[in-house]
LUMBA-100370 format. One line per 3 residues: their letters; for each residue x, y, z of N, C-alpha, C, CB. Coordinates in steps of 0.05 Angstrom, whole numbers, plus 5000, padded with zeros to 4 digits. Glycine has a CB too. Layout:
<recs>
a	X Y Z X Y Z X Y Z X Y Z  ...
</recs>
This chain:
<recs>
msg	5286 7122 9012 5282 7103 9025 5275 7105 9051 5298 7091 9022  5264 7087 9056 5251 7093 9102 5272 7090 9104 5227 7071 9129  5291 7057 9100 5319 7052 9102 5335 7043 9134 5330 7080 9091
les	5328 7060 9155 5342 7061 9180 5333 7038 9186 5339 7084 9199  5355 7026 9206 5347 7010 9219 5359 7003 9251 5348 6992 9201  5351 6993 9271 5361 6997 9301 5377 6969 9311 5332 7003 9324
yqn	5387 6968 9317 5412 6946 9335 5389 6929 9350 5439 6965 9364  5396 6905 9347 5388 6885 9366 5392 6887 9395 5398 6865 9358  5381 6879 9419 5396 6875 9440 5411 6855 9441 5383 6875 9459
tav	5439 6853 9452 5458 6834 9438 5470 6822 9476 5489 6855 9409  5483 6798 9471 5501 6789 9499 5530 6810 9495 5510 6748 9498  5531 6821 9472 5563 6822 9475 5565 6850 9496 5581 6828 9439
ssd	5581 6855 9506 5577 6878 9522 5605 6894 9531 5561 6869 9545  5624 6891 9513 5653 6903 9509 5654 6929 9508 5665 6896 9486  5668 6949 9520 5671 6975 9514 5673 6974 9481 5698 6988 9530
eyk	5688 6964 9465 5690 6971 9432 5659 6966 9426 5714 6950 9411  5643 6945 9435 5620 6943 9427 5601 6976 9430 5610 6918 9443  5603 6974 9456 5585 6996 9464 5601 7024 9450 5581 6996 9499
kai	5621 7024 9437 5633 7047 9419 5626 7044 9397 5659 7049 9416  5618 7022 9385 5604 7017 9353 5573 7029 9358 5603 6977 9342  5565 7021 9380 5534 7033 9388 5533 7061 9389 5522 7025 9416
syh	5556 7070 9398 5556 7099 9404 5556 7120 9371 5588 7104 9424  5579 7107 9363 5579 7111 9334 5557 7118 9317 5586 7090 9324  5544 7090 9321 5514 7092 9307 5496 7110 9311 5500 7072 9310
rlg	5496 7118 9343 5476 7135 9347 5487 7166 9333 5470 7135 9379  5508 7171 9338 5520 7195 9322 5511 7192 9293 5554 7195 9323  5519 7178 9280 5510 7177 9252 5479 7183 9252 5516 7148 9237
ldy	5468 7166 9267 5433 7171 9265 5430 7202 9268 5412 7154 9294  5439 7208 9286 5440 7240 9290 5442 7255 9270 5461 7249 9305  5464 7250 9256 5485 7265 9236 5457 7260 9212 5526 7246 9229
cnq	5448 7239 9197 5426 7225 9186 5404 7250 9185 5417 7198 9204  5396 7247 9213 5369 7263 9214 5372 7292 9205 5356 7265 9245  5396 7296 9205 5403 7329 9202 5412 7329 9174 5430 7343 9225
sdy	5406 7311 9157 5415 7319 9131 5446 7323 9129 5402 7344 9124  5465 7316 9143 5486 7313 9149 5501 7284 9138 5483 7319 9176  5496 7281 9112 5508 7251 9104 5532 7249 9110 5506 7243 9076
kna	5555 7268 9106 5579 7263 9107 5593 7252 9136 5588 7286 9099  5579 7263 9150 5586 7265 9176 5577 7229 9190 5568 7295 9190  5550 7236 9178 5533 7199 9185 5547 7183 9181 5507 7186 9168
iqy	5558 7184 9150 5574 7160 9138 5598 7146 9154 5588 7170 9111  5609 7177 9158 5642 7170 9174 5634 7158 9203 5665 7205 9183  5614 7165 9215 5602 7149 9243 5596 7120 9236 5572 7162 9255
yeq	5578 7121 9224 5571 7100 9212 5586 7072 9207 5566 7109 9194  5610 7083 9188 5631 7070 9179 5649 7059 9196 5642 7082 9165  5653 7081 9221 5671 7070 9241 5656 7052 9257 5685 7090 9257
gle	5630 7054 9265 5618 7033 9276 5613 7006 9271 5601 7038 9279  5613 7003 9243 5614 6982 9233 5640 6969 9234 5605 6984 9212  5668 6982 9227 5695 6974 9231 5699 6956 9258 5712 7000 9233
ilq	5685 6974 9275 5690 6951 9305 5669 6927 9306 5682 6971 9339  5643 6931 9303 5625 6915 9298 5639 6886 9276 5601 6936 9285  5651 6891 9261 5670 6868 9244 5688 6853 9266 5694 6884 9218
kvl	5693 6865 9278 5716 6849 9294 5705 6837 9320 5742 6869 9302  5679 6843 9329 5667 6838 9349 5649 6814 9349 5657 6858 9354  5639 6817 9332 5618 6801 9318 5624 6782 9308 5606 6810 9302
psd	5608 6758 9300 5615 6741 9273 5600 6747 9246 5610 6711 9279  5608 6738 9227 5607 6751 9201 5583 6755 9188 5620 6738 9184  5565 6734 9204 5539 6733 9196 5522 6745 9216 5532 6706 9191
dpq	5527 6766 9233 5509 6768 9253 5488 6789 9245 5523 6776 9279  5464 6783 9249 5445 6803 9246 5447 6842 9249 5429 6793 9265  5463 6845 9272 5471 6868 9276 5496 6877 9254 5479 6870 9306
lat	5506 6863 9237 5516 6870 9218 5508 6874 9191 5529 6859 9220  5482 6865 9181 5465 6868 9172 5454 6896 9173 5453 6852 9181  5451 6900 9197 5438 6933 9201 5447 6949 9199 5431 6943 9220
syn	5477 6945 9207 5496 6972 9195 5503 6982 9168 5522 6969 9204  5505 6951 9155 5510 6953 9125 5476 6974 9117 5513 6911 9107  5455 6966 9131 5433 6970 9111 5428 7000 9125 5405 6945 9110
nig	5441 7016 9138 5446 7039 9144 5461 7056 9135 5448 7040 9160  5478 7042 9127 5507 7054 9108 5491 7056 9085 5538 7031 9103  5484 7037 9070 5471 7039 9040 5450 7062 9047 5454 7008 9027
svy	5434 7063 9060 5413 7086 9066 5419 7117 9066 5403 7080 9091  5443 7117 9078 5452 7141 9080 5475 7148 9046 5470 7141 9113  5484 7128 9039 5498 7130 9013 5471 7134 8988 5519 7098 9008
dnm	5451 7120 8993 5428 7135 8979 5417 7152 8976 5416 7132 8981  5422 7163 8997 5412 7198 9001 5433 7215 8991 5407 7209 9034  5453 7207 8990 5477 7221 8978 5478 7220 8947 5502 7208 8989
gey	5464 7199 8935 5467 7203 8912 5492 7182 8908 5470 7233 8905  5509 7166 8920 5525 7149 8915 5514 7121 8913 5543 7153 8932  5494 7114 8888 5480 7091 8885 5494 7064 8891 5472 7091 8859
ska	5515 7067 8873 5536 7039 8871 5540 7033 8896 5568 7042 8857  5551 7050 8919 5562 7039 8936 5531 7039 8958 5591 7055 8943  5516 7048 8954 5495 7040 8969 5481 7019 8969 5481 7053 8967
lss	5486 7006 8932 5471 6977 8930 5496 6953 8937 5456 6972 8894  5523 6962 8943 5541 6946 8957 5533 6938 8977 5560 6955 8963  5527 6955 8997 5522 6956 9030 5497 6939 9034 5516 6988 9044
lkk	5470 6953 9008 5444 6940 9018 5445 6911 9011 5418 6953 9005  5463 6898 8995 5469 6870 8986 5473 6860 9005 5487 6864 8969  5504 6873 9014 5510 6852 9037 5495 6848 9066 5538 6857 9045
ale	5482 6876 9065 5452 6863 9088 5437 6847 9083 5431 6878 9096  5430 6840 9054 5416 6818 9044 5425 6797 9050 5413 6817 9019  5453 6793 9040 5461 6769 9037 5468 6753 9072 5489 6772 9016
ike	5475 6774 9096 5468 6758 9117 5434 6758 9126 5487 6768 9140  5429 6768 9124 5388 6758 9127 5382 6739 9115 5363 6778 9113  5393 6728 9088 5387 6710 9074 5398 6684 9084 5395 6716 9051
ktl	5423 6689 9098 5436 6666 9107 5424 6662 9140 5470 6671 9105  5416 6682 9152 5405 6678 9184 5372 6676 9180 5415 6709 9207  5354 6685 9160 5329 6687 9172 5320 6663 9150 5313 6719 9173
psn	5287 6662 9158 5273 6640 9143 5263 6654 9119 5248 6625 9159  5257 6647 9096 5255 6662 9067 5230 6680 9069 5251 6639 9040  5210 6674 9082 5188 6692 9078 5188 6712 9109 5156 6672 9071
hls	5211 6721 9120 5218 6735 9141 5206 6762 9131 5249 6733 9148  5200 6783 9148 5191 6815 9137 5222 6823 9134 5169 6840 9163  5238 6823 9146 5259 6835 9141 5272 6833 9113 5274 6829 9159
lat	5267 6809 9105 5279 6801 9075 5270 6829 9061 5264 6767 9058  5239 6821 9064 5220 6844 9046 5232 6873 9048 5186 6848 9060  5238 6886 9070 5253 6907 9072 5274 6916 9065 5255 6910 9086
syn	5294 6891 9064 5320 6892 9047 5314 6898 9015 5336 6863 9049  5293 6884 9004 5281 6875 8983 5276 6913 8969 5250 6850 8993  5258 6920 8988 5244 6946 8985 5273 6967 8984 5220 6953 9014
nig	5288 6964 8999 5310 6986 8997 5327 6981 8972 5330 6987 9023  5331 6965 8963 5347 6953 8937 5331 6964 8921 5350 6919 8931  5307 6960 8919 5289 6973 8892 5291 6998 8895 5258 6967 8890
svy	5294 7014 8911 5288 7042 8919 5317 7054 8906 5283 7046 8955  5341 7042 8911 5367 7052 8904 5367 7045 8873 5393 7038 8922  5355 7016 8864 5356 7021 8835 5329 7037 8817 5360 6992 8824
dnm	5309 7045 8829 5298 7062 8827 5312 7096 8815 5288 7058 8851  5323 7098 8840 5346 7118 8844 5363 7125 8813 5367 7102 8868  5373 7096 8809 5393 7097 8793 5377 7100 8762 5412 7070 8799
gey	5352 7095 8761 5341 7097 8730 5340 7071 8727 5358 7112 8706  5346 7046 8742 5348 7016 8729 5324 7000 8735 5372 6999 8741  5300 7009 8727 5274 7012 8740 5265 6981 8733 5253 7039 8726
qka	5277 6960 8716 5271 6930 8713 5282 6921 8740 5287 6914 8685  5304 6925 8739 5321 6917 8773 5303 6926 8801 5355 6940 8778  5291 6956 8794 5278 6963 8819 5246 6954 8821 5282 6994 8823
lss	5236 6938 8796 5210 6925 8794 5208 6902 8809 5204 6920 8767  5228 6884 8802 5232 6857 8812 5247 6859 8833 5244 6839 8794  5254 6884 8847 5260 6882 8881 5237 6890 8891 5285 6901 8895
hek	5211 6906 8886 5194 6913 8895 5176 6890 8896 5189 6933 8884  5180 6869 8877 5156 6849 8876 5164 6826 8888 5147 6841 8848  5188 6826 8896 5200 6816 8912 5186 6812 8941 5220 6829 8911
ale	5192 6837 8951 5184 6846 8972 5151 6843 8980 5194 6873 8970  5139 6854 8961 5108 6844 8955 5104 6814 8965 5099 6845 8921  5120 6800 8949 5112 6770 8947 5112 6760 8977 5135 6752 8928
ike	5137 6763 8987 5137 6756 9014 5120 6770 9030 5161 6758 9025  5107 6792 9037 5088 6807 9052 5065 6788 9038 5088 6844 9046  5064 6784 9013 5032 6768 9012 5029 6741 9025 5022 6762 8981
ktl	5055 6723 9029 5056 6706 9042 5051 6699 9070 5071 6702 9038  5059 6722 9082 5062 6728 9112 5039 6750 9128 5093 6739 9115  5032 6762 9113 5016 6783 9122 4980 6778 9118 5027 6808 9105
psn	4964 6787 9122 4933 6783 9121 4929 6811 9095 4914 6788 9161  4910 6803 9079 4913 6815 9046 4902 6846 9051 4889 6794 9017  4899 6856 9079 4894 6885 9078 4908 6896 9098 4867 6894 9080
hls	4934 6884 9099 4957 6896 9115 4968 6922 9102 4981 6875 9118  4968 6943 9118 4984 6969 9108 5012 6965 9091 4991 6987 9134  5028 6945 9100 5052 6943 9089 5056 6934 9059 5065 6928 9105
lat	5028 6915 9060 5025 6915 9022 5019 6938 9012 5001 6897 9007  5002 6958 9025 4996 6977 9010 5025 6995 9005 4971 6991 9022  5041 6995 9021 5065 7005 9013 5074 6997 8989 5083 7000 9030
syn	5076 6965 8991 5094 6955 8966 5076 6960 8944 5102 6923 8966  5048 6967 8937 5039 6972 8915 5048 7000 8912 5012 6966 8913  5050 7015 8926 5062 7038 8929 5078 7043 8913 5072 7042 8947
nig	5103 7029 8923 5133 7035 8908 5131 7018 8881 5163 7022 8928  5108 6999 8873 5112 6986 8857 5102 7012 8833 5099 6956 8861  5080 7027 8837 5069 7047 8831 5089 7067 8817 5058 7054 8854
nty	5103 7068 8844 5123 7094 8831 5141 7082 8809 5147 7109 8858  5144 7055 8811 5169 7049 8789 5161 7044 8761 5186 7023 8796  5125 7035 8766 5115 7042 8737 5112 7074 8724 5086 7030 8737
dsm	5108 7085 8743 5108 7117 8748 5140 7128 8731 5109 7125 8791  5160 7121 8734 5182 7127 8722 5184 7121 8695 5199 7118 8733  5176 7094 8700 5174 7081 8667 5158 7086 8645 5169 7056 8666
eqy	5138 7104 8656 5124 7114 8645 5104 7106 8641 5131 7119 8632  5094 7078 8647 5071 7061 8641 5057 7073 8668 5076 7025 8639  5037 7093 8656 5020 7110 8676 4999 7087 8680 5006 7142 8664
ska	4990 7075 8662 4958 7056 8672 4966 7038 8691 4940 7036 8646  4992 7033 8691 5008 7003 8713 5005 7020 8739 5054 6991 8707  5020 7046 8734 5021 7058 8755 5002 7069 8774 5032 7071 8751
lss	4977 7077 8758 4952 7085 8775 4942 7059 8786 4927 7099 8756  4943 7033 8770 4928 7010 8774 4937 7003 8807 4936 6985 8750  4971 7011 8807 4981 7000 8829 4975 7021 8849 5009 6992 8827
yek	4982 7045 8852 4970 7069 8875 4936 7061 8880 4973 7108 8858  4923 7051 8857 4889 7049 8867 4893 7024 8882 4862 7044 8840  4909 6998 8887 4908 6982 8898 4921 6990 8927 4917 6963 8883
alk	4935 7010 8934 4948 7018 8957 4922 7034 8970 4977 7038 8951  4904 7058 8952 4890 7064 8960 4868 7052 8975 4889 7072 8949  4859 7032 8965 4844 7014 8969 4846 6999 9001 4849 6998 8947
ire	4870 6989 9004 4876 6977 9028 4876 7005 9051 4905 6959 9024  4886 7024 9043 4889 7042 9064 4856 7059 9069 4917 7064 9055  4836 7058 9052 4809 7064 9048 4798 7043 9074 4797 7057 9013
ktl	4802 7014 9069 4787 6988 9082 4798 6997 9113 4800 6951 9069  4827 7006 9116 4834 7002 9145 4838 7029 9164 4861 6987 9145  4839 7047 9147 4845 7071 9164 4818 7094 9167 4872 7086 9149
psn	4818 7104 9184 4796 7128 9182 4802 7142 9158 4797 7150 9207  4777 7157 9152 4777 7177 9115 4801 7197 9121 4740 7203 9103  4807 7211 9145 4828 7227 9144 4855 7224 9147 4823 7240 9156
hps	4857 7195 9146 4884 7194 9153 4902 7200 9131 4889 7169 9163  4926 7215 9142 4949 7221 9128 4963 7203 9103 4966 7224 9149  4956 7172 9109 4961 7154 9085 4944 7153 9060 4960 7129 9093
lat	4923 7163 9062 4900 7164 9044 4903 7188 9024 4874 7167 9062  4922 7209 9040 4929 7236 9031 4947 7233 9013 4939 7253 9049  4975 7210 9032 4998 7206 9008 4977 7188 8987 5032 7184 9020
syn	4962 7174 8984 4951 7158 8960 4945 7185 8939 4920 7136 8968  4924 7195 8949 4918 7218 8929 4938 7236 8919 4900 7234 8941  4958 7243 8935 4978 7250 8923 4992 7239 8897 4992 7250 8940
nig	4996 7209 8903 5007 7193 8879 4994 7187 8859 5015 7171 8884  4966 7186 8855 4954 7191 8845 4954 7207 8825 4946 7194 8855  4946 7240 8838 4957 7264 8826 4976 7268 8812 4961 7278 8839
lvy	5000 7254 8816 5020 7261 8803 5021 7238 8775 5044 7262 8824  5012 7223 8777 5004 7200 8754 4987 7212 8734 4987 7174 8767  4965 7226 8745 4947 7243 8725 4956 7264 8715 4924 7252 8736
anm	4979 7274 8732 4994 7297 8720 5023 7288 8693 5009 7313 8752  5024 7268 8701 5039 7253 8682 5030 7248 8656 5043 7230 8692  4998 7244 8660 4981 7236 8640 4963 7263 8623 4962 7213 8656
kdy	4976 7280 8634 4971 7311 8626 4940 7318 8637 4974 7317 8589  4930 7302 8641 4907 7302 8659 4900 7320 8680 4909 7282 8670  4904 7340 8680 4908 7366 8701 4889 7374 8709 4919 7388 8694
ska	4861 7365 8708 4834 7375 8728 4836 7346 8750 4795 7378 8705  4834 7324 8736 4839 7306 8750 4868 7303 8773 4838 7288 8731  4893 7308 8766 4906 7316 8780 4908 7337 8806 4914 7318 8766
lss	4895 7357 8795 4892 7381 8817 4871 7367 8838 4878 7414 8802  4855 7352 8831 4827 7352 8847 4842 7332 8869 4795 7339 8829  4865 7310 8852 4870 7290 8875 4891 7300 8896 4881 7262 8862
hek	4905 7325 8879 4917 7341 8909 4910 7356 8917 4937 7352 8913  4889 7365 8918 4865 7384 8935 4859 7363 8955 4833 7394 8916  4849 7339 8950 4833 7321 8970 4865 7314 8993 4815 7286 8949
are	4889 7308 8982 4905 7299 8998 4912 7330 9008 4927 7278 8985  4916 7355 8999 4916 7379 9026 4889 7393 9040 4931 7406 9016  4876 7376 9034 4846 7380 9054 4854 7352 9076 4807 7374 9031
iyq	4863 7336 9075 4871 7324 9098 4891 7327 9113 4871 7306 9095  4913 7334 9100 4932 7346 9115 4933 7366 9126 4948 7348 9107  4919 7384 9115 4903 7410 9135 4893 7400 9160 4874 7425 9122
evl	4876 7384 9156 4853 7377 9183 4869 7363 9206 4825 7351 9173  4884 7348 9197 4894 7331 9216 4932 7334 9222 4885 7300 9203  4947 7344 9206 4975 7352 9213 4976 7384 9228 4993 7351 9182
ppn	5003 7390 9241 5008 7414 9244 5006 7431 9220 5030 7416 9254  5009 7458 9229 5005 7472 9205 5041 7473 9187 4991 7506 9215  5055 7461 9210 5089 7467 9197 5096 7439 9185 5117 7477 9225
hpy	5072 7414 9185 5078 7394 9169 5095 7390 9148 5060 7389 9162  5115 7375 9146 5122 7370 9118 5103 7360 9095 5140 7352 9120  5094 7337 9107 5077 7332 9086 5057 7354 9067 5062 7315 9097
lat	5047 7372 9092 5030 7394 9076 5051 7408 9055 5017 7419 9097  5075 7411 9059 5087 7423 9045 5096 7414 9015 5103 7429 9060  5096 7390 9021 5091 7371 8994 5074 7366 8973 5090 7354 8999
syn	5045 7374 8994 5017 7376 8979 5022 7410 8968 4983 7369 9004  5030 7423 8980 5033 7447 8961 5052 7451 8942 5036 7467 8974  5068 7438 8939 5089 7439 8920 5076 7419 8896 5120 7428 8935
nig	5062 7396 8907 5049 7384 8877 5028 7402 8866 5033 7354 8879  5016 7412 8882 4991 7433 8866 5017 7454 8853 4962 7455 8895  5025 7468 8866 5044 7490 8846 5055 7474 8822 5074 7504 8863
svy	5061 7452 8818 5070 7439 8799 5054 7437 8770 5074 7416 8810  5024 7428 8788 5004 7422 8771 4999 7446 8760 4983 7410 8782  4999 7473 8778 4987 7503 8764 5010 7511 8749 4976 7530 8787
dnm	5034 7504 8744 5063 7513 8728 5050 7489 8699 5104 7500 8752  5051 7463 8699 5032 7453 8674 5019 7467 8663 5015 7437 8677  4990 7481 8677 4974 7496 8661 4979 7519 8659 4951 7494 8666
gey	5004 7531 8662 5015 7558 8652 5000 7578 8667 5011 7563 8620  4987 7573 8696 4978 7584 8716 5005 7598 8732 4961 7562 8730  5023 7612 8727 5044 7614 8739 5042 7635 8770 5063 7623 8716
qka	5024 7649 8769 5016 7666 8791 5010 7646 8813 4991 7686 8784  4994 7622 8806 4976 7603 8824 5004 7589 8832 4946 7582 8808  5018 7574 8821 5041 7558 8821 5058 7567 8832 5050 7553 8801
lss	5065 7596 8836 5084 7612 8856 5079 7611 8878 5087 7637 8854  5054 7617 8882 5034 7617 8912 5032 7588 8929 4998 7625 8903  5031 7576 8915 5029 7544 8927 5060 7537 8933 5013 7517 8902
lkk	5083 7534 8917 5103 7539 8923 5120 7553 8944 5105 7543 8910  5113 7576 8945 5122 7594 8968 5105 7589 8994 5119 7624 8959  5086 7576 8989 5068 7568 9020 5080 7537 9026 5025 7565 9016
ale	5092 7521 9005 5105 7497 9010 5140 7505 9027 5107 7479 8975  5150 7521 9014 5179 7535 9027 5165 7553 9050 5200 7558 9002  5153 7558 9061 5149 7577 9077 5144 7552 9117 5117 7599 9058
ike	5136 7533 9095 5123 7513 9117 5145 7494 9121 5093 7495 9107  5165 7493 9102 5197 7476 9101 5212 7495 9125 5219 7479 9060  5216 7520 9122 5230 7538 9139 5233 7537 9161 5223 7556 9138
kpl	5207 7542 9178 5198 7537 9202 5221 7519 9222 5172 7523 9197  5213 7489 9211 5221 7470 9222 5256 7458 9219 5201 7454 9214  5262 7455 9190 5282 7454 9175 5304 7472 9182 5274 7457 9150
psn	5338 7456 9190 5360 7473 9185 5357 7481 9161 5384 7462 9190  5376 7513 9157 5381 7526 9134 5392 7505 9110 5401 7547 9142  5405 7484 9114 5419 7472 9095 5402 7440 9092 5452 7472 9105
hls	5377 7443 9089 5372 7415 9092 5359 7417 9063 5352 7404 9120  5359 7388 9055 5359 7382 9023 5332 7388 9014 5367 7350 9014  5312 7390 9023 5290 7395 9025 5284 7423 9010 5284 7394 9052
lat	5291 7441 9032 5299 7470 9025 5302 7476 8991 5330 7476 9041  5328 7459 8988 5339 7463 8965 5318 7452 8938 5366 7448 8969  5305 7431 8953 5283 7423 8924 5265 7454 8918 5253 7389 8936
syn	5257 7460 8938 5240 7483 8938 5253 7512 8922 5234 7488 8968  5272 7514 8934 5289 7535 8918 5285 7532 8888 5321 7533 8924  5298 7509 8883 5300 7498 8853 5266 7503 8841 5311 7459 8853
nig	5255 7493 8853 5226 7493 8842 5210 7524 8835 5207 7476 8865  5218 7539 8855 5212 7566 8853 5221 7583 8831 5220 7577 8875  5255 7569 8833 5271 7588 8810 5258 7582 8777 5308 7579 8810
fiy	5251 7560 8777 5239 7536 8756 5212 7563 8746 5223 7495 8777  5204 7571 8768 5173 7583 8757 5184 7610 8746 5144 7589 8782  5197 7629 8762 5207 7655 8759 5221 7651 8727 5229 7665 8785
knm	5237 7628 8723 5239 7624 8697 5223 7616 8667 5251 7614 8701  5201 7609 8686 5176 7609 8663 5163 7638 8658 5150 7588 8673  5163 7649 8682 5152 7681 8684 5172 7701 8674 5147 7691 8716
kdy	5198 7688 8659 5213 7711 8649 5226 7729 8671 5194 7727 8631  5222 7729 8696 5243 7738 8717 5265 7723 8724 5233 7742 8739  5283 7727 8704 5303 7712 8709 5330 7719 8731 5309 7708 8685
ska	5320 7745 8744 5342 7756 8769 5341 7733 8787 5334 7788 8787  5307 7744 8796 5290 7726 8814 5306 7691 8814 5254 7726 8799  5295 7683 8788 5308 7657 8782 5332 7648 8790 5309 7654 8759
lsy	5348 7666 8782 5378 7657 8785 5386 7658 8813 5397 7675 8769  5368 7679 8835 5373 7672 8861 5364 7654 8871 5370 7687 8874  5339 7641 8870 5333 7615 8877 5349 7594 8867 5309 7609 8870
yer	5359 7590 8840 5373 7565 8830 5396 7565 8849 5383 7565 8795  5417 7597 8855 5438 7587 8867 5433 7579 8894 5459 7604 8865  5411 7586 8913 5404 7578 8936 5406 7554 8943 5385 7584 8940
ald	5399 7535 8917 5392 7513 8912 5413 7496 8917 5381 7510 8890  5430 7507 8896 5455 7499 8888 5482 7498 8912 5460 7519 8866  5472 7518 8930 5495 7519 8951 5483 7496 8974 5498 7555 8967
iwq	5465 7489 8973 5455 7468 8992 5462 7440 8981 5423 7470 8996  5461 7435 8957 5462 7418 8949 5494 7405 8953 5451 7421 8927  5513 7426 8939 5535 7422 8937 5551 7411 8965 5542 7446 8926
ral	5536 7426 8992 5548 7421 9011 5540 7393 9020 5544 7441 9028  5520 7374 9016 5507 7353 9024 5503 7331 9001 5482 7363 9036  5517 7333 8978 5510 7315 8956 5541 7311 8941 5483 7329 8935
spt	5540 7292 8931 5564 7283 8917 5564 7299 8894 5565 7254 8910  5588 7308 8878 5593 7327 8858 5584 7317 8834 5618 7334 8857  5576 7292 8832 5570 7279 8809 5538 7277 8806 5583 7251 8811
hrn	5521 7285 8829 5494 7282 8832 5476 7294 8812 5488 7293 8855  5459 7276 8799 5446 7297 8777 5434 7326 8782 5423 7284 8766  5430 7327 8811 5409 7351 8818 5431 7375 8817 5392 7349 8853
ikt	5453 7372 8822 5477 7395 8817 5480 7400 8793 5504 7388 8826  5478 7380 8780 5490 7385 8743 5461 7395 8737 5503 7349 8717  5435 7390 8746 5418 7401 8729 5416 7429 8735 5395 7388 8729
vke	5413 7431 8761 5409 7467 8770 5433 7477 8758 5408 7477 8807  5461 7471 8754 5484 7483 8742 5476 7491 8716 5509 7465 8741  5465 7476 8703 5450 7478 8674 5427 7502 8671 5434 7449 8668
sie	5414 7502 8694 5394 7518 8693 5405 7549 8708 5367 7503 8708  5428 7555 8713 5436 7570 8723 5453 7586 8702 5446 7560 8743  5468 7569 8685 5479 7583 8658 5451 7587 8640 5504 7562 8640
mvk	5434 7572 8636 5416 7584 8626 5402 7606 8630 5404 7573 8624  5392 7611 8654 5387 7639 8661 5404 7664 8656 5384 7639 8685  5432 7652 8664 5449 7676 8662 5452 7690 8632 5476 7667 8671
kkl	5451 7671 8616 5448 7676 8590 5428 7702 8575 5439 7651 8584  5408 7698 8594 5373 7719 8589 5384 7743 8604 5334 7704 8610  5403 7738 8624 5405 7768 8638 5419 7790 8619 5424 7767 8667
</recs>
């Protein structure tokens, strides 16, 4: 979820209000460090103050609920995320016109949580409401429409409706090709998404071609340690894994990890994803001691940042038990 919103300027100038904004800033800082437990603590302290000094339908309360929902989503606490995001939407519906783009943002965020919960029909409904608002408000080649098509494509992909996913991703790509230079990173994002669908359709040659297009753009226009380049190498590694070319897969995934390790703190969730992916390749190569080492690194990070019931923790624990039996 893109998620986080900023507070508007306000006539409220009390010390309590200023304290709430300070808590918000601290929450944002912790959120940017993937320290979600501290982030949620400060966001909720800020909200408690705002509830006392602002009217119940003030847009800044919607912002606060939105940010809390975004953090809970990142923590994997989806019911809490949904509750907060729906409170934000309820305030917006009372105070904004029905075609206001902030409503589209709320529908998008709610759709993202439903995606994470695996409730794809509800996710699709939310993403389509967001798209409907944007279509009424924005020109047909506006990049925000491409974002909505992309979100809808993600949901169809998760529903294993790959032809519909591909259609949505290609609509997003078409808008981006019309409005952006040919080496813009957003085009690479589209190529990545299309590559992921082709991989799910087991058309690995087309998947690899799309991912390589993405990587070429990223290498041309982004700094060498940019996270999008890491994502691209990760996707290429995944395709090679599916093709049974484990050495090539390992090479790509280690490039992804190397890029991430330079700018990110050692407990960042993205590092855990890389450790888990590399562990999976070593397992496929039957190098179980290395697989165990990488799985345990992933688990260590996830246990510090995520709720104990998060599916990533459950999955990697199962992988660790499986690998230990092979040793």
